[in-house]
C-alpha positions in Angstrom: 157.6 64.5 92.9 154.6 64.8 90.6 152.4 63.3 93.2 153.4 65.8 95.9 152.8 68.7 93.4 149.3 67.4 92.8 148.7 67.1 96.5 149.8 70.7 97.2 147.4 72.0 94.5 144.7 69.8 95.9 145.3 71.2 99.4 145.2 74.8 98.0 142.0 73.9 96.2 140.4 72.5 99.4 141.5 75.6 101.4 140.1 77.9 98.7 136.8 76.0 98.5 136.5 75.9 102.3 137.0 79.7 102.4 134.5 80.2 99.6 131.9 78.1 101.4 132.5 79.9 104.6 132.1 83.2 102.8 128.8 82.2 101.4 127.6 80.9 104.7 128.6 84.2 106.3 126.9 86.3 103.6 123.7 84.2 103.8 123.3 84.8 107.5 120.6 87.5 107.9 121.5 90.6 109.8 119.3 92.2 112.5 118.4 94.9 109.9 117.3 92.4 107.3 115.2 90.7 110.0 113.7 94.1 110.8 112.8 94.8 107.1 111.1 91.3 107.0 109.2 92.1 110.3 108.0 95.4 108.7 106.2 93.3 106.0 104.8 90.9 108.6 103.4 93.9 110.5 101.9 95.3 107.3 100.1 92.1 106.5 98.8 91.7 110.1 97.5 95.3 110.2 96.0 95.1 106.7 94.2 91.9 107.3 93.1 93.2 110.7 91.5 96.2 109.1 93.8 98.7 110.8 94.6 101.3 108.1 96.3 103.6 110.7 98.7 100.9 111.6 99.4 100.2 107.9 100.1 103.9 107.2 102.3 104.2 110.3 104.8 101.9 108.6 105.5 104.5 105.9 107.9 107.4 106.1 106.3 110.9 106.1 107.7 111.4 102.5 106.9 107.9 101.3 105.6 107.2 97.8 103.0 104.4 97.4 102.8 103.2 93.8 99.6 101.1 93.5 98.7 99.3 90.2 96.2 101.1 88.0 96.2 104.3 90.0 98.3 107.4 90.4 101.1 107.5 93.0 100.2 108.4 96.5 102.7 110.8 98.2 103.1 111.3 102.0 101.8 109.4 105.0 98.5 111.4 105.2 97.6 110.5 101.6 98.7 106.9 102.2 96.4 106.7 105.2 93.5 108.0 103.1 94.3 105.4 100.4 94.5 102.5 102.8 91.5 103.6 104.8 89.4 103.0 101.7 91.3 100.0 100.5 91.4 98.2 103.8 87.7 98.8 104.4 86.8 97.5 100.9 89.0 94.4 101.4 87.6 93.7 104.9 84.0 94.0 103.6 84.7 91.6 100.7 86.4 89.1 103.0 89.8 89.6 101.3 92.9 88.1 103.0 96.4 89.2 101.9 99.4 86.9 102.3 103.1 87.2 101.3 105.3 84.2 100.6 107.8 83.6 103.4 110.9 83.5 101.1 111.1 87.1 100.1 114.5 88.6 99.0 115.8 91.2 101.4 118.9 93.4 101.3 120.3 96.2 103.4 123.0 98.7 102.8 123.5 101.3 105.5 120.2 103.0 106.3 118.5 101.7 103.1 116.8 98.3 102.7 114.6 96.6 100.2 112.4 93.6 100.0 110.9 91.8 97.0 108.6 88.8 96.9 105.3 87.4 95.9 101.8 87.7 97.4 98.5 86.0 97.2 95.0 87.5 97.7 92.2 85.2 98.7 88.5 86.0 99.0 86.3 83.6 100.9 89.0 80.9 100.6 89.5 81.2 96.8 92.7 82.7 95.3 91.6 85.9 93.4 95.1 87.3 92.7 98.7 86.5 92.8 101.5 89.0 92.2 104.8 90.5 93.2 105.9 93.5 95.2 109.0 95.6 95.8 109.4 97.8 98.9 112.3 100.2 99.6 112.7 101.2 103.3 114.8 103.7 105.1 116.1 103.4 108.7 115.7 106.5 110.7 116.1 106.8 114.5 116.4 103.0 114.7 113.1 102.3 112.9 112.6 101.0 109.4 109.8 102.8 107.4 108.7 102.3 103.8 110.0 104.9 101.5 108.7 103.4 98.2 106.2 100.6 97.9 104.7 99.0 94.8 103.0 95.8 93.7 101.3 94.3 90.7 99.3 91.3 89.7 100.7 88.4 87.6 97.5 88.4 85.4 97.0 91.3 82.9 94.4 93.9 83.8 90.8 93.1 82.9 90.0 94.3 79.3 88.2 97.5 79.0 84.6 96.8 77.8 83.9 97.9 74.3 81.6 100.8 73.9 78.1 99.9 72.8 77.4 100.7 69.1 75.3 103.8 68.6 71.5 103.3 68.2 70.4 103.2 64.6 68.9 106.4 63.3 65.2 106.4 62.4 
């Protein structure tokens, strides 16, 4: 009798564990929207490294807010285009290549999505910056566009140089 009770609890445990594993497997399967949010970042990197500021800005909603490190927020697609026109040109001239790690976290709920991950910036083959980013996107008319976008370096900002001491009075 005791043996059969243990077997029934074991069977219940196996069924529960199997259901739990199946639930995790189902939850882990990426949705088409999650894939589209990831593709948005892939398109951003390709356009940025290709020197195409217009293509970068086109990935942002008209009312998007760009939050670059060490600078004021940039509101609206036109201002974002202006920001990236300068930024992309400077990066291209310096030989900068921007890359994101392939294992970013992505989530989608309704018409809102987010992605967070890490990035690496190289210049002439040498790593000059590593950091992390967070982007929030909105799906409108079947297309995902950035609504908020921010990033920051892992290293602290460079120290501000000390002011030179005043010249001695004569």
